[in-house]
N, C-alpha and C positions, 0 to 999 in steps of 0.2 A: 703623850704630847705634853709640851710645857707651854707656859705663859699664855696662851689665849685659847688653846685648842681643847683643853680638858682631855678626855679620853674617848673622843668620838670615834665611832666605827671606821675602819679603814675603807671599806667598799664605797665606791661613788664619791669619795671626798674631792673637794675641788681646792681647798686651801692647802697651801704648802704647810707641812708638819713644822711646827716651831723648833723642834729639836734638829731637823735638817737644816733649817736656816741658821741655828746657832751653831752647828757643826761647821757648815760652810764658812760662816764668818770667823770662827777659830782657825780653820785650816788654810784658807786661801791667803795668798801673800798680798793680793790687791783687794780693796774693798769693792764689793759688787753691788752698787746703788740699785741696778735693775732687779736683782733677786729680791733685795728688801722691798722695793716698792711693788713688786709683783706678788709678793707673799701676804695675801690677805687673810686675815683671822675670819674665821666662819661667823656668820649671822647667829644670834642666840636661838632662833627658831630652827635653823638648820641643825644646830648642835643638839637641841631637844629632840628633833625628829630622828636624828642618828641614834640617840639613846633609846628612843622609843622602839626603833627596829632592833637595836641590839639586845634590848631586854624582852622583845616580843610582848610589848605592851600596846594596846590599842588607844587611839585618841580618846574614845568614849570612856575606857576605863580610867585614864588619867584625869579627864575632866571630872568624872564622878569622885575620884579621890581628892581633887582639888576643892571640891564642893564650890563650884562656880557655875553660873548660868551656862547652858550649853552653847549658845551662839558666841558668848564671850570666850569661853574655853577654846572653841575652834579658832577665834581670831588670835588669841594667845599662841596656839601651836602652829598657826600658819604665818605668823610674822605681822599680822596687821595691828597687833597691840603687844606692847612690852610687858612681860610678867613683872609683878612686884617682887621685892627682894624676898619676902616670906613665901611667895608662890615658888620662887627659884629654889629656895632651900627645901621647901616641901618636895619638889621635883628632884632634887638631889638625893633626898631620903628614898624617894621612889625608885630611882636609879641605882641605888646602893653605892653612891659615891664615897670614896674615902676623904679625909679631911684636905689633902692636897687638891684632889679633884673638885671637891665643893668650892675651894678658893678660887681655883681657875674658873669654874662655872660662873661664880659671881662676877669676876674680873671681866669675863667675856660679855657678860650682860651690861657692863658699866655700872655695877653696884658695888657698894663697900664690901670687902672682905670681912670675914669674921674677926671680931675684936673681943677678946675674953674678959675685958673689964666692963663690958656690957652684960647685964644679967641674962638677957635673951640669948645673945651670942654665945655666952659661956654655956648655956644649957644645950644650944646646938652642938657647940664643940664636944661637949661631954657625951651627947647622944651619938654623934657620928664615931667618936673614938671608941665607944662602948658598944657599937654595932647595933643600935637600936633599929627595929624595922620601922616602917612609915607610921602605922598607928601608935605604936609605943612612943616614937619620937614627938608626934603631934601632941599626944597627951601630956608628955613631959614639958615640952617647950611652951605650948600655947594653951594647955588645958583643954584641948578638943578631944 
């Protein structure tokens, strides 16, 4: 998917795939306002839970990896709290997102995309592009 949907699993999705909407806008001779207004981007917690299912990860496992207090972690995963940008990037590493997917993931959450002139973001960029796993990426980027 593009522009807001990252690569959420197909089963059970409720939002219109952004690529479908882009194709429709390209191909239709008349502008379809209803299609645009009805095409809601997924909430970040729904996208996160889609990745959890797609990657066969449990919420408990993710909360442990994020190193957050259990009740706070469940609030993050259930949409009662919004993950920080760092938590989203860590989730991106857990989910094995490529660079394009990581950028969309951040956009979906309303967070700034990676900017390689920032040292931390450049480290994230490098780790993603070089296929670092979660533990190696956290060590490289944040020294954890």
